[in-house]
N, C-alpha and C positions, 0 to 999 in steps of 0.2 A: 695722646694730647690730656686727657684725664690723669694719668699717674704724673705728668708735669706739672697742671695746676695743684692736683693735690701733695706734691712733695715743696712748689712754692707757699702753700700755707701751711705745713707744717713747718718749715724753714721759720715762717713769721710767727706761732705760736710761739716759739722759745722766744722770737725779736721782742714779741712785745713783752716780756717777763723783764727787760729789762729798764732800768729806770735810766731814760739816756734825754739830755737836755735837747730839744729839738726848737724850732722858729716859734713855736706859739707854747713853752712853757714843758711841762713835764712831759714829752713824748717820744716812743722810739721814731715816728715817723720822719722821714727826710724831705723835705721842701724839693719841688723842682718849680721852672716857670709855668706860669700859668698858660695854656693852647690860648689860640687865636680863637676868642668868638665869632662865627657866622649865622649873620638873620636870614632866617626861614623867607622868601617872597609873598608870603600868602596878601590874596585879597582882602581880607577883612583883617580884625583885631582877634587876638584868641581869649575866647573866655573858658576854655580849659581843651584836653588835646589828650590823645592816644597813640601810640607808636604801631601799627599794624607791620609785626615783624614777623621777617619772611616774605615782604610783598614789595618792599622800597616804597613805601604809601605812609601816610598817618590820615588819621580823622584828628578833626577840631571843630570844636564850636561856636562860633564866630556872635560876635555885641548883639547880634539883629536874631542869635539860639538857628541859626540856620547849618545844619550839620554838612561839612565839605568832606573831602578827599582829595589831600595834595600829593600826588605822583613824583618825587626826588630825579626819578631818571629823564621823565621828560618836560618838566618843571612847568607842571599844569596841575590844575585842579577841577576839580565837578563838585556842582552842591547834590547832596542827595536827600535835603527835606529838612521841614524843621523837628528838635528835638525839645524837648519839655525841661530837663535836670541837667546836671553837669553829665561829663563825660566820666565813668570809672578807668585810672589808669592803665590798668592791665587790660589790652585788647583780649578775643581768642586767640591762638594758637599759630593757626591759618592765617589772621589775617586780615578773616571774611566777616569779622560781625564786632561790634562794639557792646558795652556794657553803661547802664547809665550808677553814677555815682550812687544813687540810692539803692541799687542791685533791685532796679524791681522794672528795666525794660533794656530787653535784650534786641537790638537794630543792625539788620545784613546793610553793609557799605560795599562786598564787593561779590560779582558774583551772581549765579542765579536768586532772583528772587532779592534784588537789591533794591533797598527800604523797607523791606518788613520789618515792620515792629513785634516783635512777640513781648509778652504781660509776663512777668517772673512772677510767683506766690511769693508773699512777704518772706522778709531774711534779715538775720543784724549784722553779719560778716562773711567779708568772703574768703573762704579757703584756698582754694587750687582749681587750674585748670588741669584736665586729667585726656590729653588731646584734645577732642571737640565738645566735650564734657565739660561744665561746670559746676564745681561744689559749692553750698552755699550752706552756712551757719543756719541755721536756726535757733536752737536753743542749746545750754550746756548747763545743768545743772546737776547739783545733790538730790537725790530722792531719799538717802534714810544714811545714817552713821557708819556705814563702810562701801557703801553705789553710790555711781553715778549716771545721767544718762544725759546723749548727747541724739540732738531732731537734728539732719539736715536734708536740702535737697539736690537734686543729683538734675540737671537739666542737660539733655540729649540733643547737642545738636543736631546731628544725623538727622534724628528720629521726630525731632519735633515733640520731645515729650519732659514732663518732670515726674519725676520719680522721688518720692516723698521715704526717708527712711529715720529710723529710730534702732539705737542698740544699747544696753548698759553695760557698764563697766565696773572693775572694780577696784580701787589704786592701792599702793602699799602706802604704809605710813598717812591712813585716813588724810588727807588734806583736807583744808574747810573753805578753803580756796581754787580754782583751776583757771586759768584761762588760754588760748589760744594762740602759740606762736606765727609766724611766719614762716616762710618757705617750707612747703607741704607736699607733700602727697599720699593716696589712698592706703598706701600701705604703712605711711610712715607719716601722723600728724601727729608734732609736738605740741604736749599742755605741758603748764609749771606751774609750780605752785608758790607764794611767797609771803611767806614769815617773819616779823617781824620780830630782831631781836635786841637784843644790847648791846649796841654801837654798830649795825648792819642788819639788815635784809637775809634773807636762809631761803636759796631756792633751791628745789626737786624738781627732775625737768621727767616726762612720760611719753614714751611712746603708741600710740592708739593706732591701734590697724582698725580700718574701717571697714576693710571685708570681712564682715560679721555672720555667724551661724547664729541661728534659732534666736535673733534678737540681741546676740552677747558680741562685743568685742573684746579685744584682750588689748590690755595697756597695761605695759610695763617703765616697771623703774627705772633709771637708767644709768646713776650709783649710788650705792648705799649713803655715802660719799655726800651730803650738802654742800653747796657755796656759798659761803658768804660773799657779799657783795656790799659796798657802799650807794647810799642815796636808795631810793624809790626807783622801780624798773620804769622805763619808759616804751622798750623795745625791744622784743626777745627773734632773734630770728633761725633758721635752721637751712643748712646747706646740703640736702640730703647728696649729691654727689661729692663732696669734701669731706662728712660727716665731720662736720663742725658746729660748732653752737656761739653765736655771738648776742651777747646782750650790752643794751644802752640802759645807763641809769639816769639820774639828776646831778647828780653828784658834781661837783664844781672842779674836781681836779682827775676821780676816780671812776672815769666812766663807763669805760667801755671793757668786756672782758670778752676773753675769747680763747674757745677750747673743747674738750672735752668734757661732757657730764660728768659734774664732781670734779674736775680740775681744770679751773676757768683761769686760766692767766688776766691780769688786769694789766691798763695802759690807760694814757688819756686822750684827749681830744679839749679842743676850746670850751670854755660854757656855753650854751648856747643850746639850742634844737639841734640835734643830732638823729639821723633816722636814716632806714634804706629806702631809698626811693621804689628800688623791685628787689623783692627780695630772692630771687634766683641770681644776682649781683651780689658781689662780694666787698661795698663798693658804700662806704660810710658818705654822707653828706652833713654837712655842720652847718648850721645857720647862726650868725652871728653878727649883732647888729654893730660892733668895732669895728670886724677883722673882716666882716662880707661872707662868702662862698667859700667854705673849706671842703674841699672833695680828699679822701681817704682810700685808699688802696690797703685790703687786707689782705692780698695777694704778695705785693708787692715792698708794702712797708714807705710808698711816696706819695707826697700829696701835694695842691695848688690849692692857692685862692684866686675865684676869682672876683675881683673890684667893682661888687655893685651895691648901690644903695639897696637897704635893706629895710621895709617898714610891719606894720601888723596885717597890710592884705597880703606881703608876697608870701605871707606863712601858711595860708591858710589856701585849700584847693587841690587840683592837680597843676602843680607848676613846675616840677622837676621830676624829669624820669632817665634812667637811666635803659637801653636797651640789653637782653638779658647774654648778651653776648659782653658786655661788661668793655664794649670800644664808644660808644657815642650817649652824651649829655648830649639832653634835650632840657632847655631850661627860657619860663614866660616869665618875662618882666614887666612892668605896671610903667606904660607910657604916657596917658593922657584918660580924660576920664570923658565920656560920652553921654548921651540922653540917656541913653540904655542901662549905662552902669559903666563899671568899671572897663581901660580900652587894655590888652596888652599884642605886645608880641612876642614871637617864640622865635629863640635864639641854639646854633647846636653846637659842639665842642667837643672835639675827638679828643676820647682816652687812651691816644695810644701813647703815650708816654708815663702815663702814670700804671698802667696794665702789662 
C-alpha cells in the first residue's frame, strides 16, 4: 500500500509543476462534485472535538464544558466529566485519551482509568505522538553563533511518567532562525529556516534526530540548494512515509509548494487560509470567504468545495479535522449562540471521491 501511495504522490509532484487552468484560477487541481455532508446526532452543541481513531468514537466538549464520547457504531454517547479548556484535535493514537488545546491536560476517556485527568508541565508546541508517547516542545533556541538547543518533554502514557530531555545540535549554514514543521517522528523532526531575499524567501530544511547521545543530537541539512518561494511561510509539513515536503505561503497566487528539499514544485490554491488539518494526511483545506471551504488532495490532484458560510468565528479553534487514513472529514459549523457562548454542530464528509 505504501508503494501505491508513494507512486501517486510522485506523479502529483510533477503534475503540480504544470500551470493548468482549474476551476478557481491557475492550479493543476481538477474539481469534483462535493460529497454529501451528514450531521452527527450529538446530544449537545460542539465547542471542540477530537476523533478517537481506531475506536470508531469521537470525544467532544459541549457548550456546558462537559466532555462526552460518541460511539458511531452504537449511535450512543456517554459523559466523561468536566473539562476546563478546549480539546487538541490529535487524540492519542490508541484512542484512549485526549489532550487539552493548551497542552497542559491529558485525560483518559476510554478503558481503565476513564475520567482520570493528568496535569502536564508547561510546553509551547505539539511535536508528535510516538505510539502512546506524547512529545511536547518546551524551547528551541540558538545558544551560540553555530549551535542550537532543543528542550522537550515526553509523556509516557503507559508508565504515567514525564521525561524532560535536552540536546544540542549544530546545523549547517548557521541559520539565524529555525522553526518546527508539522508531521514528524522521533528520528525525523523537520526544522526549517526562512530568509528574506530580493523578491522571494529562501528556505532550508533540516532533519533533526531526537534520539541523542551524550546530550547531542544530529541535524542534517537536506539540500545544499535552498528553495525560493513567494510570500511568507504559514505552514510546513513533512510526510515521513511519502518522503515529501509541503509548504504553504500567504502569496495570493503562488502559495503551495511540494516535493523534495531543494526541488520544490510550485502550484496554487485560492487566496485565503490554507493548512493541513491533520499533518499525517496530505489533504489541504482552503478557507475562502467568497468560495467557501476547498478540500484539496495532494495524492490525486482532485478537489471539491463545500458551500458553507465562512465567518471569523469559523476560522478559530478545532473546527476541521481529517482522519489519519485520509478518508473522512469532520467539520463543525456555527449554528446559534447560547448563554454559554457559541453553539456549533458537527458534520462528517466522506473523502472517498477525492482520494
